[in-house]
N, C-alpha and C positions, 0 to 999 in steps of 0.2 A: 215336279212331282210334290204334294205337300204331304206332310206327315201328321197322324192324327194319333192322339191320345188313346193307349190302350186302357179301356175303363177296367179290366181286371188287375192291372198293374200301373198304378199311378204314379207318372214322371216316366213312363215308357212311352215311345212314339214308335210307330210302325208305318209302313207303307210297302204295298206289294204291286208288281207289274207283270202283265202275261208278256211273253217275249223275252229277250235277252240283250243288255248291251253292255259289254265289257268296258272298261275304262276308270276312270277314277271318279267317283261321287263325293260331291261338295255340300255341305250344310254349314249354314250361315243363321243363327238365331239372334234375333235383336228383341230387348227387351227395354224399354226406355232408353237409355244412354249406354245400357251394357250389349255388347256385341259378342257373341262368341262363335267360331268358325273351327272346320275340320275337315277332312277328307278321309275317305276307305276305297281302296282298290276292290272292283267287281270281280271276282275270278271269271276268266273267260268259260265259255260253255264247254262241257265235256261230252264224251262218246263213252257207253258203256259197251265194251268189247266181250265180255263174258259174265253173266249168261246172256245170250239173245233171246228176243222175241221167240215164243213157241218152244226151245228148248226143253227136253224132257231132263231133270237133274233128280239124284236120289236124295231120299231123306237121311239115308244111315251114314253120313259124314259130313264134313263141314262143306259150305258152299262157296268155290271160289268165285270172287267177282274183281273184275278189272277193269279198268277206264284209261283213255288218254285225254291228255289235255296238254297246252302249250306250256303252260308254266302252273308250278303248283301253288295251292292255295297253303293257307298257315294251318288250315284243318279240316280233315274231312269225316264223314261216317257213312255207314251202310246203313239200310233199314228194309224191312220187309213188311207185308201185311201183319206179321206176329212179333217181329223183332226190333231192335235197334241196337247198334254199336254205340260205343262212347265216343267223343273225340278222339281222331288219331292222325298221325301226320300222312299229308297228301302224297303217298308214294305210288299210286296209280294202282293200287290193288290192296285187297282185304278179305276177311272171311266171315261168313255167317257161321258160326261154330257147331258142332255135331250136338244134335238134340235141339235147335232152335230153328228147324226147318222142316215144319211138319208136312206130311201129304196136302197137297191142295192143287187143284186143276187150274186156279186162276192167281198164282200169286205173283206179287208185283216186287221187283228189286230195284232200289234205289240209292243213287249216290247224293250226299249233298257235300258241297263243299263251301268254304268260307273264310273270308279274311276279316279282322278286325282293327280297329284303331282306337286310340286313347288319346284324344284332341289335348295340348296342354292349354289350349286358351278356354277349354270348358270345364266345370265344375268338377272337383275330384270323383271318381268313381265313374264318369261318363264315359259310354263305349259306345263307336258306331260299326254296326258290322252289316256285312253284304254279304249274300250268300245264293248259290245257284244249285237247283236240284233237277237231276234228269232220272227218269224211272225207266223200265223195259217190263214189259207185260204182253200177254200172258207169259209166265214160268211153271210149266208142269213140275211140280215136286211129288215122286212116287216113291 
């Protein structure tokens, strides 16, 4: 897979693929005689167990979200079409707080899990990130 520079963030290179391949992703960069390398572990794919597709949930309280995975990632966050959490520990569950889950007959609930690495052979501040996002929809919010 080739990385391309993000034109809106010079010095940031990205790649995206459909499907999921867990395991270690290795990166090697060569410029002239300089070589830098690093690796990051892609989190395994997870399954959102609550809410499920076509579930009806209340907009009057917090929305509990749960997922299963083989191993915890370094961080996770939950998102809907209207809101996203900040980074949290990947404990297999979290909440969309009360007041952030408005009535919607076609809500989407997603969970992203991510691992990061700061390779010592790369320039200071360099970060490799690998993430996987799974969503369920529609979730009916009343």
